[in-house]
TORZA-190159 format. One record per residue (C-alpha): chain; residue number from 1; residue in one letter; x, y, z. Coordinates in steps of 0.5 Angstrom, whole numbers, plus 500, padded with zeros to 3 digits. Layout:
BEGIN
<kette->A&nr->NUM&rest->A&c1->X&c2->Y&c3->Z> $
...
END
This chain:
BEGIN
<kette->A&nr->1&rest->M&c1->500&c2->500&c3->500> $
<kette->A&nr->2&rest->I&c1->502&c2->507&c3->498> $
<kette->A&nr->3&rest->A&c1->503&c2->512&c3->504> $
<kette->A&nr->4&rest->A&c1->498&c2->518&c3->503> $
<kette->A&nr->5&rest->A&c1->504&c2->523&c3->505> $
<kette->A&nr->6&rest->T&c1->509&c2->520&c3->500> $
<kette->A&nr->7&rest->V&c1->504&c2->521&c3->494> $
<kette->A&nr->8&rest->R&c1->502&c2->526&c3->489> $
<kette->A&nr->9&rest->T&c1->497&c2->527&c3->484> $
<kette->A&nr->10&rest->G&c1->497&c2->529&c3->477> $
<kette->A&nr->11&rest->L&c1->498&c2->526&c3->470> $
<kette->A&nr->12&rest->A&c1->505&c2->528&c3->469> $
<kette->A&nr->13&rest->E&c1->507&c2->525&c3->476> $
<kette->A&nr->14&rest->N&c1->504&c2->519&c3->475> $
<kette->A&nr->15&rest->L&c1->505&c2->518&c3->467> $
<kette->A&nr->16&rest->A&c1->507&c2->511&c3->467> $
<kette->A&nr->17&rest->Q&c1->502&c2->508&c3->471> $
<kette->A&nr->18&rest->F&c1->497&c2->512&c3->468> $
<kette->A&nr->19&rest->A&c1->499&c2->510&c3->461> $
<kette->A&nr->20&rest->L&c1->499&c2->502&c3->463> $
<kette->A&nr->21&rest->L&c1->492&c2->503&c3->466> $
<kette->A&nr->22&rest->V&c1->490&c2->506&c3->459> $
<kette->A&nr->23&rest->F&c1->492&c2->500&c3->456> $
<kette->A&nr->24&rest->V&c1->489&c2->495&c3->461> $
<kette->A&nr->25&rest->N&c1->482&c2->499&c3->460> $
<kette->A&nr->26&rest->A&c1->483&c2->498&c3->452> $
<kette->A&nr->27&rest->L&c1->484&c2->490&c3->453> $
<kette->A&nr->28&rest->V&c1->478&c2->491&c3->458> $
<kette->A&nr->29&rest->G&c1->474&c2->494&c3->452> $
<kette->A&nr->30&rest->A&c1->476&c2->489&c3->447> $
<kette->A&nr->31&rest->M&c1->473&c2->484&c3->451> $
<kette->A&nr->32&rest->I&c1->466&c2->487&c3->450> $
<kette->A&nr->33&rest->G&c1->468&c2->489&c3->443> $
<kette->A&nr->34&rest->M&c1->469&c2->482&c3->440> $
<kette->A&nr->35&rest->E&c1->461&c2->481&c3->441> $
<kette->A&nr->36&rest->R&c1->459&c2->488&c3->438> $
<kette->A&nr->37&rest->A&c1->458&c2->486&c3->431> $
<kette->A&nr->38&rest->I&c1->457&c2->479&c3->430> $
<kette->A&nr->39&rest->L&c1->453&c2->476&c3->436> $
<kette->A&nr->40&rest->P&c1->446&c2->479&c3->433> $
<kette->A&nr->41&rest->P&c1->447&c2->476&c3->427> $
<kette->A&nr->42&rest->I&c1->450&c2->469&c3->430> $
<kette->A&nr->43&rest->A&c1->443&c2->470&c3->434> $
<kette->A&nr->44&rest->S&c1->439&c2->469&c3->428> $
<kette->A&nr->45&rest->Q&c1->443&c2->465&c3->423> $
<kette->A&nr->46&rest->V&c1->447&c2->460&c3->428> $
<kette->A&nr->47&rest->F&c1->442&c2->460&c3->434> $
<kette->A&nr->48&rest->H&c1->436&c2->461&c3->429> $
<kette->A&nr->49&rest->L&c1->432&c2->466&c3->434> $
<kette->A&nr->50&rest->E&c1->427&c2->470&c3->430> $
<kette->A&nr->51&rest->A&c1->424&c2->475&c3->436> $
<kette->A&nr->52&rest->H&c1->428&c2->481&c3->437> $
<kette->A&nr->53&rest->S&c1->426&c2->481&c3->444> $
<kette->A&nr->54&rest->A&c1->430&c2->474&c3->444> $
<kette->A&nr->55&rest->I&c1->436&c2->477&c3->441> $
<kette->A&nr->56&rest->L&c1->436&c2->483&c3->445> $
<kette->A&nr->57&rest->S&c1->436&c2->478&c3->451> $
<kette->A&nr->58&rest->F&c1->444&c2->478&c3->452> $
<kette->A&nr->59&rest->I&c1->444&c2->486&c3->452> $
<kette->A&nr->60&rest->A&c1->439&c2->486&c3->458> $
<kette->A&nr->61&rest->V&c1->443&c2->480&c3->462> $
<kette->A&nr->62&rest->F&c1->450&c2->484&c3->460> $
<kette->A&nr->63&rest->G&c1->447&c2->490&c3->463> $
<kette->A&nr->64&rest->V&c1->444&c2->488&c3->469> $
<kette->A&nr->65&rest->S&c1->450&c2->484&c3->471> $
<kette->A&nr->66&rest->K&c1->455&c2->489&c3->470> $
<kette->A&nr->67&rest->A&c1->451&c2->494&c3->473> $
<kette->A&nr->68&rest->L&c1->451&c2->490&c3->480> $
<kette->A&nr->69&rest->A&c1->458&c2->489&c3->479> $
<kette->A&nr->70&rest->N&c1->459&c2->496&c3->478> $
<kette->A&nr->71&rest->R&c1->456&c2->498&c3->485> $
<kette->A&nr->72&rest->A&c1->460&c2->492&c3->488> $
<kette->A&nr->73&rest->A&c1->466&c2->495&c3->485> $
<kette->A&nr->74&rest->G&c1->465&c2->502&c3->488> $
<kette->A&nr->75&rest->R&c1->464&c2->499&c3->495> $
<kette->A&nr->76&rest->W&c1->470&c2->494&c3->495> $
<kette->A&nr->77&rest->A&c1->475&c2->499&c3->492> $
<kette->A&nr->78&rest->D&c1->474&c2->503&c3->498> $
<kette->A&nr->79&rest->R&c1->474&c2->497&c3->503> $
<kette->A&nr->80&rest->V&c1->480&c2->492&c3->500> $
<kette->A&nr->81&rest->G&c1->483&c2->497&c3->495> $
<kette->A&nr->82&rest->R&c1->482&c2->498&c3->487> $
<kette->A&nr->83&rest->R&c1->487&c2->493&c3->485> $
<kette->A&nr->84&rest->P&c1->484&c2->487&c3->488> $
<kette->A&nr->85&rest->V&c1->477&c2->489&c3->484> $
<kette->A&nr->86&rest->L&c1->481&c2->489&c3->478> $
<kette->A&nr->87&rest->L&c1->484&c2->482&c3->479> $
<kette->A&nr->88&rest->A&c1->477&c2->480&c3->480> $
<kette->A&nr->89&rest->G&c1->475&c2->482&c3->474> $
<kette->A&nr->90&rest->W&c1->480&c2->479&c3->470> $
<kette->A&nr->91&rest->A&c1->479&c2->473&c3->473> $
<kette->A&nr->92&rest->L&c1->472&c2->473&c3->471> $
<kette->A&nr->93&rest->A&c1->473&c2->474&c3->464> $
<kette->A&nr->94&rest->L&c1->477&c2->468&c3->463> $
<kette->A&nr->95&rest->P&c1->472&c2->463&c3->462> $
<kette->A&nr->96&rest->V&c1->468&c2->467&c3->457> $
<kette->A&nr->97&rest->P&c1->471&c2->466&c3->451> $
<kette->A&nr->98&rest->L&c1->471&c2->459&c3->452> $
<kette->A&nr->99&rest->L&c1->463&c2->459&c3->454> $
<kette->A&nr->100&rest->L&c1->461&c2->463&c3->448> $
<kette->A&nr->101&rest->A&c1->466&c2->459&c3->443> $
<kette->A&nr->102&rest->T&c1->463&c2->452&c3->445> $
<kette->A&nr->103&rest->A&c1->455&c2->454&c3->446> $
<kette->A&nr->104&rest->P&c1->451&c2->449&c3->444> $
<kette->A&nr->105&rest->G&c1->445&c2->454&c3->445> $
<kette->A&nr->106&rest->W&c1->443&c2->461&c3->447> $
<kette->A&nr->107&rest->G&c1->442&c2->459&c3->454> $
<kette->A&nr->108&rest->Q&c1->450&c2->458&c3->455> $
<kette->A&nr->109&rest->V&c1->451&c2->465&c3->451> $
<kette->A&nr->110&rest->L&c1->446&c2->468&c3->456> $
<kette->A&nr->111&rest->A&c1->450&c2->465&c3->462> $
<kette->A&nr->112&rest->A&c1->457&c2->468&c3->458> $
<kette->A&nr->113&rest->N&c1->454&c2->475&c3->458> $
<kette->A&nr->114&rest->A&c1->452&c2->475&c3->465> $
<kette->A&nr->115&rest->L&c1->459&c2->473&c3->467> $
<kette->A&nr->116&rest->L&c1->462&c2->478&c3->462> $
<kette->A&nr->117&rest->G&c1->458&c2->483&c3->465> $
<kette->A&nr->118&rest->L&c1->461&c2->482&c3->472> $
<kette->A&nr->119&rest->S&c1->468&c2->482&c3->469> $
<kette->A&nr->120&rest->Q&c1->467&c2->489&c3->466> $
<kette->A&nr->121&rest->G&c1->463&c2->492&c3->472> $
<kette->A&nr->122&rest->L&c1->469&c2->490&c3->476> $
<kette->A&nr->123&rest->A&c1->475&c2->491&c3->471> $
<kette->A&nr->124&rest->W&c1->472&c2->497&c3->468> $
<kette->A&nr->125&rest->S&c1->470&c2->501&c3->474> $
<kette->A&nr->126&rest->A&c1->477&c2->499&c3->478> $
<kette->A&nr->127&rest->T&c1->481&c2->503&c3->472> $
<kette->A&nr->128&rest->V&c1->476&c2->509&c3->472> $
<kette->A&nr->129&rest->I&c1->477&c2->509&c3->480> $
<kette->A&nr->130&rest->M&c1->484&c2->509&c3->479> $
<kette->A&nr->131&rest->K&c1->485&c2->514&c3->474> $
<kette->A&nr->132&rest->I&c1->481&c2->519&c3->478> $
<kette->A&nr->133&rest->D&c1->486&c2->517&c3->484> $
<kette->A&nr->134&rest->L&c1->492&c2->519&c3->480> $
<kette->A&nr->135&rest->A&c1->489&c2->525&c3->476> $
<kette->A&nr->136&rest->G&c1->487&c2->529&c3->482> $
<kette->A&nr->137&rest->P&c1->482&c2->535&c3->481> $
<kette->A&nr->138&rest->R&c1->486&c2->539&c3->475> $
<kette->A&nr->139&rest->Q&c1->485&c2->534&c3->470> $
<kette->A&nr->140&rest->R&c1->480&c2->529&c3->471> $
<kette->A&nr->141&rest->G&c1->476&c2->531&c3->465> $
<kette->A&nr->142&rest->L&c1->482&c2->529&c3->461> $
<kette->A&nr->143&rest->A&c1->484&c2->523&c3->465> $
<kette->A&nr->144&rest->M&c1->476&c2->520&c3->464> $
<kette->A&nr->145&rest->G&c1->477&c2->522&c3->456> $
<kette->A&nr->146&rest->L&c1->483&c2->518&c3->456> $
<kette->A&nr->147&rest->N&c1->480&c2->512&c3->459> $
<kette->A&nr->148&rest->E&c1->474&c2->512&c3->456> $
<kette->A&nr->149&rest->A&c1->477&c2->513&c3->449> $
<kette->A&nr->150&rest->A&c1->482&c2->507&c3->450> $
<kette->A&nr->151&rest->G&c1->476&c2->503&c3->452> $
<kette->A&nr->152&rest->Y&c1->471&c2->505&c3->446> $
<kette->A&nr->153&rest->L&c1->477&c2->505&c3->441> $
<kette->A&nr->154&rest->A&c1->478&c2->498&c3->443> $
<kette->A&nr->155&rest->V&c1->471&c2->496&c3->443> $
<kette->A&nr->156&rest->A&c1->471&c2->499&c3->435> $
<kette->A&nr->157&rest->G&c1->477&c2->495&c3->433> $
<kette->A&nr->158&rest->A&c1->475&c2->488&c3->436> $
<kette->A&nr->159&rest->A&c1->468&c2->489&c3->433> $
<kette->A&nr->160&rest->A&c1->471&c2->491&c3->426> $
<kette->A&nr->161&rest->L&c1->476&c2->485&c3->427> $
<kette->A&nr->162&rest->T&c1->471&c2->480&c3->429> $
<kette->A&nr->163&rest->D&c1->467&c2->482&c3->423> $
<kette->A&nr->164&rest->W&c1->473&c2->482&c3->418> $
<kette->A&nr->165&rest->I&c1->474&c2->474&c3->421> $
<kette->A&nr->166&rest->A&c1->467&c2->472&c3->420> $
<kette->A&nr->167&rest->G&c1->467&c2->475&c3->413> $
<kette->A&nr->168&rest->R&c1->472&c2->471&c3->411> $
<kette->A&nr->169&rest->A&c1->472&c2->465&c3->415> $
<kette->A&nr->170&rest->G&c1->464&c2->464&c3->416> $
<kette->A&nr->171&rest->L&c1->460&c2->466&c3->422> $
<kette->A&nr->172&rest->G&c1->461&c2->462&c3->428> $
<kette->A&nr->173&rest->T&c1->462&c2->462&c3->435> $
<kette->A&nr->174&rest->W&c1->469&c2->459&c3->435> $
<kette->A&nr->175&rest->I&c1->471&c2->467&c3->433> $
<kette->A&nr->176&rest->F&c1->470&c2->468&c3->440> $
<kette->A&nr->177&rest->L&c1->476&c2->465&c3->442> $
<kette->A&nr->178&rest->I&c1->480&c2->471&c3->440> $
<kette->A&nr->179&rest->G&c1->478&c2->474&c3->447> $
<kette->A&nr->180&rest->Y&c1->484&c2->470&c3->450> $
<kette->A&nr->181&rest->A&c1->488&c2->475&c3->446> $
<kette->A&nr->182&rest->F&c1->485&c2->480&c3->451> $
<kette->A&nr->183&rest->A&c1->484&c2->477&c3->457> $
<kette->A&nr->184&rest->L&c1->491&c2->473&c3->458> $
<kette->A&nr->185&rest->P&c1->495&c2->480&c3->457> $
<kette->A&nr->186&rest->G&c1->490&c2->484&c3->461> $
<kette->A&nr->187&rest->L&c1->490&c2->479&c3->467> $
<kette->A&nr->188&rest->A&c1->498&c2->479&c3->467> $
<kette->A&nr->189&rest->L&c1->499&c2->486&c3->467> $
<kette->A&nr->190&rest->S&c1->494&c2->487&c3->472> $
<kette->A&nr->191&rest->M&c1->498&c2->482&c3->477> $
<kette->A&nr->192&rest->W&c1->505&c2->484&c3->475> $
<kette->A&nr->193&rest->A&c1->505&c2->491&c3->473> $
<kette->A&nr->194&rest->V&c1->499&c2->495&c3->476> $
<kette->A&nr->195&rest->R&c1->500&c2->498&c3->483> $
<kette->A&nr->196&rest->E&c1->495&c2->500&c3->488> $
<kette->A&nr->197&rest->T&c1->492&c2->507&c3->488> $
<kette->A&nr->198&rest->I&c1->488&c2->508&c3->494> $
<kette->A&nr->199&rest->G&c1->494&c2->512&c3->497> $
<kette->A&nr->200&rest->H&c1->493&c2->517&c3->492> $
<kette->A&nr->201&rest->S&c1->485&c2->518&c3->494> $
<kette->A&nr->202&rest->R&c1->487&c2->518&c3->502> $
<kette->A&nr->203&rest->S&c1->492&c2->523&c3->501> $
<kette->A&nr->204&rest->E&c1->487&c2->528&c3->497> $
<kette->A&nr->205&rest->A&c1->482&c2->526&c3->502> $
<kette->A&nr->206&rest->A&c1->486&c2->529&c3->508> $
<kette->A&nr->207&rest->Q&c1->488&c2->535&c3->504> $
<kette->A&nr->208&rest->A&c1->480&c2->536&c3->502> $
<kette->A&nr->209&rest->G&c1->478&c2->537&c3->509> $
<kette->A&nr->210&rest->A&c1->471&c2->536&c3->508> $
<kette->A&nr->211&rest->P&c1->466&c2->536&c3->514> $
<kette->A&nr->212&rest->E&c1->465&c2->529&c3->513> $
<kette->A&nr->213&rest->S&c1->473&c2->527&c3->513> $
<kette->A&nr->214&rest->G&c1->472&c2->522&c3->508> $
<kette->A&nr->215&rest->A&c1->467&c2->518&c3->512> $
<kette->A&nr->216&rest->R&c1->462&c2->514&c3->508> $
<kette->A&nr->217&rest->P&c1->455&c2->518&c3->508> $
<kette->A&nr->218&rest->P&c1->450&c2->513&c3->511> $
<kette->A&nr->219&rest->D&c1->445&c2->516&c3->505> $
<kette->A&nr->220&rest->L&c1->450&c2->515&c3->500> $
<kette->A&nr->221&rest->F&c1->446&c2->511&c3->495> $
<kette->A&nr->222&rest->W&c1->440&c2->515&c3->495> $
<kette->A&nr->223&rest->R&c1->444&c2->522&c3->495> $
<kette->A&nr->224&rest->V&c1->447&c2->520&c3->489> $
<kette->A&nr->225&rest->T&c1->441&c2->517&c3->486> $
<kette->A&nr->226&rest->L&c1->436&c2->522&c3->488> $
<kette->A&nr->227&rest->R&c1->438&c2->527&c3->493> $
<kette->A&nr->228&rest->D&c1->444&c2->531&c3->491> $
<kette->A&nr->229&rest->R&c1->441&c2->535&c3->485> $
<kette->A&nr->230&rest->T&c1->448&c2->535&c3->481> $
<kette->A&nr->231&rest->L&c1->449&c2->527&c3->482> $
<kette->A&nr->232&rest->S&c1->442&c2->525&c3->481> $
<kette->A&nr->233&rest->T&c1->442&c2->529&c3->474> $
<kette->A&nr->234&rest->V&c1->448&c2->526&c3->472> $
<kette->A&nr->235&rest->T&c1->446&c2->519&c3->474> $
<kette->A&nr->236&rest->Q&c1->439&c2->520&c3->470> $
<kette->A&nr->237&rest->A&c1->443&c2->522&c3->464> $
<kette->A&nr->238&rest->G&c1->448&c2->516&c3->464> $
<kette->A&nr->239&rest->L&c1->442&c2->511&c3->464> $
<kette->A&nr->240&rest->V&c1->439&c2->515&c3->458> $
<kette->A&nr->241&rest->N&c1->446&c2->515&c3->455> $
<kette->A&nr->242&rest->N&c1->447&c2->507&c3->456> $
<kette->A&nr->243&rest->L&c1->439&c2->506&c3->454> $
<kette->A&nr->244&rest->N&c1->441&c2->509&c3->447> $
<kette->A&nr->245&rest->D&c1->448&c2->505&c3->447> $
<kette->A&nr->246&rest->G&c1->444&c2->498&c3->448> $
<kette->A&nr->247&rest->M&c1->439&c2->500&c3->442> $
<kette->A&nr->248&rest->A&c1->445&c2->502&c3->438> $
<kette->A&nr->249&rest->W&c1->448&c2->495&c3->440> $
<kette->A&nr->250&rest->G&c1->442&c2->491&c3->439> $
<kette->A&nr->251&rest->L&c1->438&c2->494&c3->434> $
<kette->A&nr->252&rest->F&c1->442&c2->497&c3->429> $
<kette->A&nr->253&rest->P&c1->445&c2->491&c3->426> $
<kette->A&nr->254&rest->A&c1->438&c2->489&c3->424> $
<kette->A&nr->255&rest->V&c1->436&c2->496&c3->422> $
<kette->A&nr->256&rest->F&c1->442&c2->495&c3->417> $
<kette->A&nr->257&rest->A&c1->441&c2->488&c3->415> $
<kette->A&nr->258&rest->S&c1->433&c2->490&c3->413> $
<kette->A&nr->259&rest->A&c1->436&c2->496&c3->409> $
<kette->A&nr->260&rest->G&c1->440&c2->491&c3->405> $
<kette->A&nr->261&rest->V&c1->447&c2->492&c3->408> $
<kette->A&nr->262&rest->G&c1->452&c2->486&c3->407> $
<kette->A&nr->263&rest->L&c1->455&c2->483&c3->413> $
<kette->A&nr->264&rest->E&c1->462&c2->486&c3->412> $
<kette->A&nr->265&rest->A&c1->459&c2->493&c3->411> $
<kette->A&nr->266&rest->A&c1->454&c2->493&c3->417> $
<kette->A&nr->267&rest->G&c1->460&c2->491&c3->421> $
<kette->A&nr->268&rest->W&c1->464&c2->497&c3->419> $
<kette->A&nr->269&rest->L&c1->458&c2->501&c3->420> $
<kette->A&nr->270&rest->V&c1->457&c2->498&c3->427> $
<kette->A&nr->271&rest->A&c1->464&c2->500&c3->429> $
<kette->A&nr->272&rest->L&c1->464&c2->507&c3->426> $
<kette->A&nr->273&rest->Y&c1->460&c2->509&c3->432> $
<kette->A&nr->274&rest->P&c1->464&c2->507&c3->438> $
<kette->A&nr->275&rest->A&c1->470&c2->509&c3->434> $
<kette->A&nr->276&rest->T&c1->468&c2->516&c3->433> $
<kette->A&nr->277&rest->W&c1->466&c2->516&c3->441> $
<kette->A&nr->278&rest->G&c1->473&c2->513&c3->442> $
<kette->A&nr->279&rest->L&c1->477&c2->518&c3->438> $
<kette->A&nr->280&rest->L&c1->474&c2->524&c3->440> $
<kette->A&nr->281&rest->Q&c1->473&c2->523&c3->448> $
<kette->A&nr->282&rest->A&c1->480&c2->525&c3->450> $
<kette->A&nr->283&rest->G&c1->479&c2->532&c3->447> $
<kette->A&nr->284&rest->A&c1->472&c2->532&c3->450> $
<kette->A&nr->285&rest->G&c1->474&c2->531&c3->457> $
<kette->A&nr->286&rest->A&c1->480&c2->536&c3->456> $
<kette->A&nr->287&rest->L&c1->475&c2->541&c3->454> $
<kette->A&nr->288&rest->S&c1->470&c2->540&c3->459> $
<kette->A&nr->289&rest->D&c1->476&c2->541&c3->464> $
<kette->A&nr->290&rest->R&c1->477&c2->548&c3->461> $
<kette->A&nr->291&rest->A&c1->470&c2->550&c3->459> $
<kette->A&nr->292&rest->G&c1->465&c2->547&c3->464> $
<kette->A&nr->293&rest->R&c1->461&c2->540&c3->464> $
<kette->A&nr->294&rest->R&c1->454&c2->543&c3->463> $
<kette->A&nr->295&rest->W&c1->454&c2->545&c3->456> $
<kette->A&nr->296&rest->M&c1->458&c2->539&c3->454> $
<kette->A&nr->297&rest->I&c1->453&c2->534&c3->457> $
<kette->A&nr->298&rest->A&c1->447&c2->538&c3->455> $
<kette->A&nr->299&rest->G&c1->450&c2->539&c3->448> $
<kette->A&nr->300&rest->G&c1->452&c2->532&c3->447> $
<kette->A&nr->301&rest->M&c1->445&c2->529&c3->449> $
<kette->A&nr->302&rest->A&c1->442&c2->533&c3->443> $
<kette->A&nr->303&rest->I&c1->447&c2->531&c3->438> $
<kette->A&nr->304&rest->Q&c1->445&c2->523&c3->440> $
<kette->A&nr->305&rest->A&c1->438&c2->525&c3->439> $
<kette->A&nr->306&rest->A&c1->440&c2->527&c3->432> $
<kette->A&nr->307&rest->G&c1->444&c2->521&c3->430> $
<kette->A&nr->308&rest->I&c1->439&c2->516&c3->432> $
<kette->A&nr->309&rest->W&c1->434&c2->520&c3->428> $
<kette->A&nr->310&rest->V&c1->438&c2->520&c3->422> $
<kette->A&nr->311&rest->V&c1->439&c2->512&c3->423> $
<kette->A&nr->312&rest->A&c1->432&c2->511&c3->423> $
<kette->A&nr->313&rest->A&c1->430&c2->515&c3->417> $
<kette->A&nr->314&rest->A&c1->436&c2->513&c3->413> $
<kette->A&nr->315&rest->G&c1->433&c2->506&c3->411> $
<kette->A&nr->316&rest->Q&c1->428&c2->510&c3->406> $
<kette->A&nr->317&rest->T&c1->433&c2->514&c3->403> $
<kette->A&nr->318&rest->A&c1->437&c2->513&c3->396> $
<kette->A&nr->319&rest->A&c1->444&c2->512&c3->399> $
<kette->A&nr->320&rest->P&c1->442&c2->509&c3->406> $
<kette->A&nr->321&rest->V&c1->449&c2->507&c3->408> $
<kette->A&nr->322&rest->A&c1->452&c2->514&c3->407> $
<kette->A&nr->323&rest->W&c1->446&c2->516&c3->412> $
<kette->A&nr->324&rest->F&c1->447&c2->510&c3->416> $
<kette->A&nr->325&rest->A&c1->454&c2->512&c3->417> $
<kette->A&nr->326&rest->A&c1->453&c2->520&c3->418> $
<kette->A&nr->327&rest->G&c1->448&c2->518&c3->424> $
<kette->A&nr->328&rest->Q&c1->453&c2->513&c3->427> $
<kette->A&nr->329&rest->A&c1->458&c2->519&c3->427> $
<kette->A&nr->330&rest->L&c1->453&c2->524&c3->430> $
<kette->A&nr->331&rest->L&c1->451&c2->519&c3->435> $
<kette->A&nr->332&rest->G&c1->459&c2->517&c3->437> $
<kette->A&nr->333&rest->L&c1->460&c2->525&c3->437> $
<kette->A&nr->334&rest->G&c1->454&c2->526&c3->442> $
<kette->A&nr->335&rest->T&c1->457&c2->520&c3->446> $
<kette->A&nr->336&rest->A&c1->464&c2->523&c3->446> $
<kette->A&nr->337&rest->M&c1->462&c2->529&c3->449> $
<kette->A&nr->338&rest->V&c1->457&c2->526&c3->455> $
<kette->A&nr->339&rest->Y&c1->461&c2->520&c3->457> $
<kette->A&nr->340&rest->P&c1->467&c2->522&c3->460> $
<kette->A&nr->341&rest->T&c1->464&c2->529&c3->462> $
<kette->A&nr->342&rest->L&c1->459&c2->525&c3->467> $
<kette->A&nr->343&rest->L&c1->465&c2->521&c3->470> $
<kette->A&nr->344&rest->A&c1->469&c2->527&c3->471> $
<kette->A&nr->345&rest->V&c1->462&c2->531&c3->475> $
<kette->A&nr->346&rest->I&c1->462&c2->525&c3->480> $
<kette->A&nr->347&rest->G&c1->469&c2->526&c3->481> $
<kette->A&nr->348&rest->D&c1->468&c2->533&c3->482> $
<kette->A&nr->349&rest->V&c1->463&c2->533&c3->487> $
<kette->A&nr->350&rest->A&c1->464&c2->527&c3->491> $
<kette->A&nr->351&rest->H&c1->469&c2->527&c3->497> $
<kette->A&nr->352&rest->P&c1->475&c2->523&c3->496> $
<kette->A&nr->353&rest->G&c1->474&c2->519&c3->502> $
<kette->A&nr->354&rest->W&c1->467&c2->516&c3->499> $
<kette->A&nr->355&rest->R&c1->468&c2->518&c3->491> $
<kette->A&nr->356&rest->A&c1->469&c2->510&c3->489> $
<kette->A&nr->357&rest->E&c1->463&c2->508&c3->492> $
<kette->A&nr->358&rest->A&c1->459&c2->514&c3->489> $
<kette->A&nr->359&rest->V&c1->462&c2->512&c3->482> $
<kette->A&nr->360&rest->G&c1->460&c2->505&c3->483> $
<kette->A&nr->361&rest->V&c1->453&c2->508&c3->484> $
<kette->A&nr->362&rest->Y&c1->453&c2->512&c3->478> $
<kette->A&nr->363&rest->R&c1->455&c2->506&c3->474> $
<kette->A&nr->364&rest->L&c1->450&c2->502&c3->477> $
<kette->A&nr->365&rest->W&c1->444&c2->506&c3->474> $
<kette->A&nr->366&rest->R&c1->448&c2->508&c3->468> $
<kette->A&nr->367&rest->D&c1->449&c2->501&c3->466> $
<kette->A&nr->368&rest->L&c1->442&c2->499&c3->468> $
<kette->A&nr->369&rest->G&c1->440&c2->503&c3->462> $
<kette->A&nr->370&rest->Y&c1->442&c2->497&c3->457> $
<kette->A&nr->371&rest->A&c1->437&c2->493&c3->460> $
<kette->A&nr->372&rest->V&c1->432&c2->499&c3->460> $
<kette->A&nr->373&rest->G&c1->433&c2->500&c3->453> $
END
């Protein structure tokens, strides 16, 4: 454990560990990205599911399990440290590629996605909390932008890669074995190179001198959910954001197919949204540090709405692929403005002594948006 008196916050002061955690989070993102483009067509073409509700069931299962893991991750990160939570997340990820690759029916796919949600909730939450610890108050938006950029660029890259493989070698669950190229390095780096960051949080809490002195408020869950105007507002916005993302993940491939878009082109369209989201997040997070959080969130939600409208209307146009691409890019831009900024607001408002658990409550509601969607 790092003694609170010996640590300094800031990206420059913690560059090596911060960069390592950015890479680790990219591996976390790649684990979910491998499903993004090919699992909906696998549901219909391999497992012969016809109802959209059945196909989308994997997103609901993933969202609920990830949301619950987010809540647990925030609480455990304050009690046992951030690094054990990260290691637990990677340990839960190890069976997932094999379960998906050998699934004889849709039930095993749902079980694998429940496990993947638990893994993502623990591992991604841990990297978020650790980067907030390291960055300190001055560059929190930039830190969250870099974290989420790495994760969602990896989502896009893994989605494009698995779709490319499927387009050349055929659609099959065996493709998910590629997950071990992400899970094994992620676990190894987390075990041997990542260092605990709770000392940074304790140092910041000691300097903050808040009336609560870092103690967990007894009403923390309800404070973040309903009672604090700022925290509850960003929680609601996070839920709506992931509602939109769940719809894009589960329904957009079907929308593209209904417009006659081929599997490979649909894969690149699916990847365009998280790629735009990932590429622009670092800049959006840094901009929120300078220009403020509120207009970034409100403007981003409005741009998301415009992107969804363009995708919904594109199938009736003479050039649907171009319009689908425009809608995906708009959705990615809006999400890039919103996603890191919401996390930065939590870091701004929550006291360092209970910030990790506040992040967990926020991410609980945000990722329930997948199931709501």
